[in-house]
KOLGU-93527 format. One record per atom (N, C-alpha, C, O, CB): chain; x, y, z; atom name; residue number from 1; residue in one letter. Coordinates in steps of 0.001 Angstrom, whole numbers. Each point is the difference from the previous one (the first is absolute). Glycine has a CB too. Layout:
# residues N
[A, [X, Y, Z], CA, NUM, A]
...
END
This chain:
# residues 80
[A, [-11223, -16974, 9649], N, 1, M]
[A, [659, 1018, -514], CA, 1, M]
[A, [1374, -489, -544], C, 1, M]
[A, [545, -981, 507], O, 1, M]
[A, [-1818, 2516, 1042], CB, 1, M]
[A, [1848, -829, -2612], N, 2, A]
[A, [1213, -283, -467], CA, 2, A]
[A, [944, 847, 862], C, 2, A]
[A, [-208, 1127, 449], O, 2, A]
[A, [-646, -1726, -2797], CB, 2, A]
[A, [2062, -273, 2499], N, 3, W]
[A, [1257, 762, 314], CA, 3, W]
[A, [1045, -129, -1048], C, 3, W]
[A, [197, -1066, -583], O, 3, W]
[A, [-652, 738, 2935], CB, 3, W]
[A, [1267, 1650, -2643], N, 4, I]
[A, [892, 241, -913], CA, 4, I]
[A, [832, 160, 980], C, 4, I]
[A, [-447, 428, 1064], O, 4, I]
[A, [-552, 413, -3058], CB, 4, I]
[A, [2526, -1172, 1856], N, 5, K]
[A, [1075, 528, 571], CA, 5, K]
[A, [666, 1507, -556], C, 5, K]
[A, [200, 129, -1208], O, 5, K]
[A, [57, -2721, 1651], CB, 5, K]
[A, [-45, 3320, 175], N, 6, V]
[A, [532, 1030, 121], CA, 6, V]
[A, [1258, 457, 731], C, 6, V]
[A, [258, -543, 1074], O, 6, V]
[A, [-2301, 561, -1518], CB, 6, V]
[A, [2922, 1011, -76], N, 7, V]
[A, [1257, 220, 562], CA, 7, V]
[A, [-598, 1581, 560], C, 7, V]
[A, [-404, 941, -684], O, 7, V]
[A, [2486, -2646, -1096], CB, 7, V]
[A, [-1979, 1599, 3078], N, 8, E]
[A, [-373, 1346, 686], CA, 8, E]
[A, [1138, 972, 100], C, 8, E]
[A, [1178, -351, 66], O, 8, E]
[A, [-2833, -859, 1274], CB, 8, E]
[A, [1240, 2434, -1334], N, 9, E]
[A, [1347, 946, -185], CA, 9, E]
[A, [1230, -109, 1052], C, 9, E]
[A, [1195, 186, -228], O, 9, E]
[A, [-2894, 1477, -732], CB, 9, E]
[A, [1040, -2033, 2223], N, 10, Q]
[A, [1153, -296, 1072], CA, 10, Q]
[A, [1087, -1316, -270], C, 10, Q]
[A, [1153, -110, 416], O, 10, Q]
[A, [-3043, 1109, 1307], CB, 10, Q]
[A, [1096, -1954, -2573], N, 11, E]
[A, [718, -1429, -160], CA, 11, E]
[A, [895, 358, -1708], C, 11, E]
[A, [759, -855, -457], O, 11, E]
[A, [-3186, -1140, 2102], CB, 11, E]
[A, [2197, 3228, -2340], N, 12, A]
[A, [486, 14, -1102], CA, 12, A]
[A, [1513, 68, -174], C, 12, A]
[A, [594, 698, 822], O, 12, A]
[A, [-2691, 129, -1187], CB, 12, A]
[A, [2894, -1510, -679], N, 13, T]
[A, [1227, -19, -115], CA, 13, T]
[A, [312, 473, -1404], C, 13, T]
[A, [-888, -37, -851], O, 13, T]
[A, [1057, -1685, 2607], CB, 13, T]
[A, [1004, 2148, -2034], N, 14, G]
[A, [639, 334, -1199], CA, 14, G]
[A, [-1084, 934, -1163], C, 14, G]
[A, [-456, 1093, 335], O, 14, G]
[A, [2062, -3533, 217], CB, 14, G]
[A, [-1896, 1839, -1863], N, 15, E]
[A, [-462, 811, -621], CA, 15, E]
[A, [-1623, 451, 489], C, 15, E]
[A, [-582, 1005, -410], O, 15, E]
[A, [2425, -1959, -1342], CB, 15, E]
[A, [-2348, 47, 2632], N, 16, L]
[A, [-1391, 77, 307], CA, 16, L]
[A, [73, 1083, 1274], C, 16, L]
[A, [-1029, 623, 262], O, 16, L]
[A, [263, -3294, -1169], CB, 16, L]
[A, [1861, 2881, 1629], N, 17, A]
[A, [146, 970, 870], CA, 17, A]
[A, [188, 1341, -632], C, 17, A]
[A, [-458, 1043, 467], O, 17, A]
[A, [1288, -2708, 993], CB, 17, A]
[A, [-193, 1577, -2449], N, 18, E]
[A, [188, 1342, -354], CA, 18, E]
[A, [-1164, 433, -986], C, 18, E]
[A, [-149, 1190, -276], O, 18, E]
[A, [2731, -1443, 636], CB, 18, E]
[A, [-3437, -766, -906], N, 19, Y]
[A, [-1461, 212, -380], CA, 19, Y]
[A, [-766, 1062, 1151], C, 19, Y]
[A, [-456, 1136, -134], O, 19, Y]
[A, [430, -3800, -1046], CB, 19, Y]
[A, [95, 1914, 2135], N, 20, Y]
[A, [-1109, 639, 993], CA, 20, Y]
[A, [779, 1215, 472], C, 20, Y]
[A, [-691, 983, 265], O, 20, Y]
[A, [-614, -3248, 646], CB, 20, Y]
[A, [2282, 2347, -796], N, 21, Q]
[A, [904, 1527, 654], CA, 21, Q]
[A, [-459, 818, -1157], C, 21, Q]
[A, [-648, 974, 383], O, 21, Q]
[A, [3211, -1803, 931], CB, 21, Q]
[A, [-2399, 721, -2960], N, 22, Q]
[A, [-224, 905, -850], CA, 22, Q]
[A, [-1326, 407, 287], C, 22, Q]
[A, [-264, 1176, 251], O, 22, Q]
[A, [1826, -1984, -1822], CB, 22, Q]
[A, [-2673, -368, 1543], N, 23, A]
[A, [-1614, 849, 256], CA, 23, A]
[A, [107, 889, 1122], C, 23, A]
[A, [-508, 1107, -174], O, 23, A]
[A, [-998, -3065, -522], CB, 23, A]
[A, [2063, 1729, 1841], N, 24, R]
[A, [54, 840, 1156], CA, 24, R]
[A, [482, 1126, -147], C, 24, R]
[A, [-455, 805, 812], O, 24, R]
[A, [574, -2392, 271], CB, 24, R]
[A, [822, 2108, -1974], N, 25, D]
[A, [720, 935, -308], CA, 25, D]
[A, [-766, 637, -982], C, 25, D]
[A, [-35, 1227, 96], O, 25, D]
[A, [2045, -2226, 557], CB, 25, D]
[A, [-2614, 502, -1543], N, 26, E]
[A, [-1050, 640, -638], CA, 26, E]
[A, [-1665, 306, 536], C, 26, E]
[A, [-923, 367, -727], O, 26, E]
[A, [2578, -1422, -894], CB, 26, E]
[A, [-1719, 763, 3215], N, 27, G]
[A, [-1110, 228, 510], CA, 27, G]
[A, [-1135, -912, -397], C, 27, G]
[A, [-1187, 294, 148], O, 27, G]
[A, [2086, 1835, 11], CB, 27, G]
[A, [-360, -3486, -776], N, 28, R]
[A, [-1032, -695, -472], CA, 28, R]
[A, [-353, -1339, 1228], C, 28, R]
[A, [869, -319, 812], O, 28, R]
[A, [-44, 1151, -3633], CB, 28, R]
[A, [-1681, -1257, 2806], N, 29, R]
[A, [-339, -1220, 909], CA, 29, R]
[A, [-109, -1101, -978], C, 29, R]
[A, [-664, 266, -1002], O, 29, R]
[A, [-639, 988, 2884], CB, 29, R]
[A, [1822, -2451, -1799], N, 30, V]
[A, [-107, -1318, -513], CA, 30, V]
[A, [-1075, -561, 832], C, 30, V]
[A, [60, -345, 1181], O, 30, V]
[A, [2343, 89, -1964], CB, 30, V]
[A, [-3638, 213, -229], N, 31, S]
[A, [-1058, -838, 715], CA, 31, S]
[A, [-94, -1390, -481], C, 31, S]
[A, [294, -366, -1138], O, 31, S]
[A, [-1566, 2368, 1474], CB, 31, S]
[A, [724, -2942, 874], N, 32, N]
[A, [-113, -1379, -75], CA, 32, N]
[A, [-169, -465, -1251], C, 32, N]
[A, [643, -989, -352], O, 32, N]
[A, [-1432, 998, 2341], CB, 32, N]
[A, [-112, 631, -2874], N, 33, I]
[A, [48, -885, -1176], CA, 33, I]
[A, [755, 489, -994], C, 33, I]
[A, [-261, -269, -1173], O, 33, I]
[A, [-1722, -498, 1633], CB, 33, I]
[A, [2864, 1434, -155], N, 34, H]
[A, [1512, 241, -747], CA, 34, H]
[A, [858, -1019, 578], C, 34, H]
[A, [704, -698, -730], O, 34, H]
[A, [-805, 3286, 434], CB, 34, H]
[A, [87, -2729, 1645], N, 35, K]
[A, [872, -921, 451], CA, 35, K]
[A, [11, -1593, -499], C, 35, K]
[A, [815, -894, 229], O, 35, K]
[A, [-1025, 2569, 1600], CB, 35, K]
[A, [-821, -1666, -2476], N, 36, V]
[A, [-374, -1672, -269], CA, 36, V]
[A, [1244, -268, -942], C, 36, V]
[A, [317, -1179, -157], O, 36, V]
[A, [-3321, 1042, 186], CB, 36, V]
[A, [3719, 1094, -653], N, 37, S]
[A, [1048, -358, -999], CA, 37, S]
[A, [1406, 212, 648], C, 37, S]
[A, [982, 90, -736], O, 37, S]
[A, [-2542, 596, -1253], CB, 37, S]
[A, [1683, -604, 3333], N, 38, S]
[A, [1032, 271, 657], CA, 38, S]
[A, [1113, -1117, 110], C, 38, S]
[A, [1124, 47, 498], O, 38, S]
[A, [-2698, 1467, 554], CB, 38, S]
[A, [804, -2658, -1761], N, 39, L]
[A, [1311, -969, -63], CA, 39, L]
[A, [352, 23, -1454], C, 39, L]
[A, [628, -968, -429], O, 39, L]
[A, [-1248, -717, 2417], CB, 39, L]
[A, [245, 2836, -2960], N, 40, N]
[A, [668, -92, -902], CA, 40, N]
[A, [250, 1471, -278], C, 40, N]
[A, [-961, 664, -388], O, 40, N]
[A, [168, -2959, -282], CB, 40, N]
[A, [1934, 2859, 818], N, 41, V]
[A, [380, 1568, -35], CA, 41, V]
[A, [-372, 181, -1288], C, 41, V]
[A, [-873, 829, -256], O, 41, V]
[A, [2834, -509, 1841], CB, 41, V]
[A, [-1281, -1162, -2715], N, 42, D]
[A, [-351, 649, -1444], CA, 42, D]
[A, [-1370, 358, -358], C, 42, D]
[A, [-180, 876, -846], O, 42, D]
[A, [1925, -2139, 132], CB, 42, D]
[A, [-3087, 455, 1478], N, 43, A]
[A, [-1414, 55, -287], CA, 43, A]
[A, [28, 1126, 645], C, 43, A]
[A, [-639, 904, -538], O, 43, A]
[A, [-417, -3134, 310], CB, 43, A]
[A, [1580, 2476, 1195], N, 44, M]
[A, [-819, 1384, 852], CA, 44, M]
[A, [801, 1249, -985], C, 44, M]
[A, [-602, 1070, -85], O, 44, M]
[A, [318, -2136, 3329], CB, 44, M]
[A, [1242, 968, -3768], N, 45, N]
[A, [549, 1020, -812], CA, 45, N]
[A, [-913, -91, -1341], C, 45, N]
[A, [-302, 1043, -580], O, 45, N]
[A, [2861, -1184, 1672], CB, 45, N]
[A, [-2837, -666, -1401], N, 46, A]
[A, [-926, -57, -1657], CA, 46, A]
[A, [-1265, 501, 606], C, 46, A]
[A, [-467, 866, -740], O, 46, A]
[A, [1427, -3218, -823], CB, 46, A]
[A, [-1710, 2151, 2631], N, 47, I]
[A, [-1131, 356, 42], CA, 47, I]
[A, [175, 1528, 321], C, 47, I]
[A, [-791, 837, -434], O, 47, I]
[A, [-151, -3204, 1007], CB, 47, I]
[A, [2101, 2704, 266], N, 48, D]
[A, [29, 1398, 488], CA, 48, D]
[A, [179, 956, -1579], C, 48, D]
[A, [-468, 1135, -95], O, 48, D]
[A, [1768, -1891, 2935], CB, 48, D]
[A, [-646, 154, -3848], N, 49, A]
[A, [305, 910, -1261], CA, 49, A]
[A, [-1480, 17, -440], C, 49, A]
[A, [-438, 1122, -256], O, 49, A]
[A, [3112, -1798, -569], CB, 49, A]
[A, [-3505, -339, 693], N, 50, F]
[A, [-1009, -230, -748], CA, 50, F]
[A, [-1194, 1084, 687], C, 50, F]
[A, [-881, 511, -691], O, 50, F]
[A, [1768, -3236, 5], CB, 50, F]
[A, [-744, 2955, 2104], N, 51, Q]
[A, [-1249, 837, 492], CA, 51, Q]
[A, [651, 1483, -308], C, 51, Q]
[A, [-755, 959, -156], O, 51, Q]
[A, [-382, -2730, 2307], CB, 51, Q]
[A, [2390, 1905, -2222], N, 52, H]
[A, [748, 1207, -257], CA, 52, H]
[A, [-595, 509, -1205], C, 52, H]
[A, [-611, 1069, 8], O, 52, H]
[A, [2724, -1783, 1063], CB, 52, H]
[A, [-1922, -234, -2480], N, 53, S]
[A, [-414, 640, -1164], CA, 53, S]
[A, [-1424, 199, -142], C, 53, S]
[A, [-447, 650, -945], O, 53, S]
[A, [2322, -1524, 19], CB, 53, S]
[A, [-2616, 350, 1813], N, 54, W]
[A, [-1728, -17, -594], CA, 54, W]
[A, [-321, 1651, 1221], C, 54, W]
[A, [-916, 785, -248], O, 54, W]
[A, [-131, -4679, -305], CB, 54, W]
[A, [1852, 4050, 1576], N, 55, R]
[A, [-366, 831, 716], CA, 55, R]
[A, [734, 1261, -724], C, 55, R]
[A, [-772, 949, -136], O, 55, R]
[A, [310, -2571, 2284], CB, 55, R]
[A, [1733, 1840, -2628], N, 56, E]
[A, [686, 1161, -335], CA, 56, E]
[A, [-523, 230, -1516], C, 56, E]
[A, [-346, 1103, -423], O, 56, E]
[A, [2521, -1506, 2123], CB, 56, E]
[A, [-2183, -893, -2520], N, 57, N]
[A, [-96, 375, -1431], CA, 57, N]
[A, [-1343, -334, -416], C, 57, N]
[A, [-169, 53, -1218], O, 57, N]
[A, [2554, -422, 733], CB, 57, N]
[A, [-3308, 62, 1132], N, 58, G]
[A, [-1363, -625, -360], CA, 58, G]
[A, [-728, 1548, -253], C, 58, G]
[A, [268, 1162, 304], O, 58, G]
[A, [-337, -3852, 1377], CB, 58, G]
[A, [-1182, 1858, -2542], N, 59, A]
[A, [-980, 1189, -674], CA, 59, A]
[A, [-1139, 209, 1011], C, 59, A]
[A, [-1033, 600, -296], O, 59, A]
[A, [1449, -1273, -2314], CB, 59, A]
[A, [-148, 95, 3935], N, 60, L]
[A, [-1477, 44, 815], CA, 60, L]
[A, [746, 1121, 1302], C, 60, L]
[A, [1149, -138, 421], O, 60, L]
[A, [-2638, -3038, -980], CB, 60, L]
[A, [752, 3990, 907], N, 61, E]
[A, [318, 1039, 1171], CA, 61, E]
[A, [-32, -1132, 1216], C, 61, E]
[A, [-593, -1049, -251], O, 61, E]
[A, [-685, 3631, -767], CB, 61, E]
[A, [1794, -2443, 2118], N, 62, A]
[A, [-5, -207, 1480], CA, 62, A]
[A, [-1217, -418, 306], C, 62, A]
[A, [-53, -1223, 129], O, 62, A]
[A, [1603, 2799, 385], CB, 62, A]
[A, [-2411, -1092, -371], N, 63, R]
[A, [-1395, -261, 114], CA, 63, R]
[A, [-722, -761, -601], C, 63, R]
[A, [-820, -751, 529], O, 63, R]
[A, [998, 2312, -46], CB, 63, R]
[A, [117, -1419, -2052], N, 64, H]
[A, [-779, -1228, -711], CA, 64, H]
[A, [749, -1330, 310], C, 64, H]
[A, [-668, -1031, 81], O, 64, H]
[A, [-155, 2551, -2103], CB, 64, H]
[A, [2192, -1558, 2204], N, 65, R]
[A, [696, -1281, 233], CA, 65, R]
[A, [-582, -848, 1421], C, 65, R]
[A, [-28, -1223, 138], O, 65, R]
[A, [2265, 2456, -1417], CB, 65, R]
[A, [-2692, -172, 2288], N, 66, E]
[A, [-474, -371, 1345], CA, 66, E]
[A, [-1443, -496, -254], C, 66, E]
[A, [-431, -988, 595], O, 66, E]
[A, [1941, 2742, 735], CB, 66, E]
[A, [-2244, -1065, -2212], N, 67, M]
[A, [-1386, -321, -23], CA, 67, M]
[A, [-20, -1638, -558], C, 67, M]
[A, [-629, -892, 569], O, 67, M]
[A, [-210, 3685, -1042], CB, 67, M]
[A, [1536, -2950, -568], N, 68, V]
[A, [310, -1265, -1069], CA, 68, V]
[A, [179, -1056, 1204], C, 68, V]
[A, [-836, -883, 189], O, 68, V]
[A, [2281, 2120, -2593], CB, 68, V]
[A, [-202, -1073, 3269], N, 69, A]
[A, [432, -787, 921], CA, 69, A]
[A, [-940, -446, 866], C, 69, A]
[A, [-59, -1165, 393], O, 69, A]
[A, [1911, 2128, -660], CB, 69, A]
[A, [-2808, 165, 678], N, 70, L]
[A, [-1070, -330, 936], CA, 70, L]
[A, [-1053, -777, -441], C, 70, L]
[A, [-520, -865, 705], O, 70, L]
[A, [1026, 2722, 224], CB, 70, L]
[A, [-936, -1527, -2349], N, 71, V]
[A, [-963, -1170, -474], CA, 71, V]
[A, [462, -1179, -382], C, 71, V]
[A, [-801, -916, -191], O, 71, V]
[A, [-392, 2410, -467], CB, 71, V]
[A, [2571, -1684, 478], N, 72, T]
[A, [400, -1357, -549], CA, 72, T]
[A, [357, -984, 1637], C, 72, T]
[A, [-205, -1205, 147], O, 72, T]
[A, [1492, 2446, -3035], CB, 72, T]
[A, [-722, -280, 3935], N, 73, S]
[A, [-265, -758, 981], CA, 73, S]
[A, [-1533, -483, 693], C, 73, S]
[A, [-354, -1034, 565], O, 73, S]
[A, [2596, 2116, -473], CB, 73, S]
[A, [-2781, -101, -353], N, 74, A]
[A, [-1825, -618, 529], CA, 74, A]
[A, [-421, -1011, -582], C, 74, A]
[A, [-490, -943, 622], O, 74, A]
[A, [-420, 2899, -348], CB, 74, A]
[A, [1051, -1925, -1788], N, 75, L]
[A, [-301, -1050, -701], CA, 75, L]
[A, [411, -1481, 283], C, 75, L]
[A, [-585, -1082, -49], O, 75, L]
[A, [558, 2886, -1296], CB, 75, L]
[A, [1519, -1305, 1720], N, 76, N]
[A, [572, -1356, 237], CA, 76, N]
[A, [74, -626, 1416], C, 76, N]
[A, [545, -1074, 255], O, 76, N]
[A, [697, 1730, -2152], CB, 76, N]
[A, [-2018, 359, 3004], N, 77, R]
[A, [-326, -51, 1150], CA, 77, R]
[A, [1409, -418, 605], C, 77, R]
[A, [324, -1066, 523], O, 77, R]
[A, [-2942, 621, -924], CB, 77, R]
[A, [3279, 1470, 201], N, 78, C]
[A, [1447, 116, 583], CA, 78, C]
[A, [265, 1111, 1071], C, 78, C]
[A, [-396, 1112, -352], O, 78, C]
[A, [1116, -1945, -1885], CB, 78, C]
[A, [-345, 789, 3023], N, 79, H]
[A, [174, 1172, 1101], CA, 79, H]
[A, [990, 894, -183], C, 79, H]
[A, [14, 1066, 615], O, 79, H]
[A, [-742, -2431, 876], CB, 79, H]
[A, [1620, 1030, -2324], N, 80, Y]
[A, [1029, 786, -316], CA, 80, Y]
[A, [-238, 1234, -1215], C, 80, Y]
[A, [929, 743, -315], O, 80, Y]
[A, [351, -2969, 1161], CB, 80, Y]
END
């Protein structure tokens, strides 16, 4: 099994602590797959901007995006 260092919310300081707090304030949970980028806050922000762009401005409805994600994960044998 691979082990990737992540910074948990209770250990976070500075910009990362602010990022986690903003997520909580917005009612979001920071998933483990997202925390993989916790050592690089700029990367986390870039991922958020990308996800926001295809969620809010995309051509697909939420249910269709979820279907694409489900099939992609199944084909990749990924439990996320």
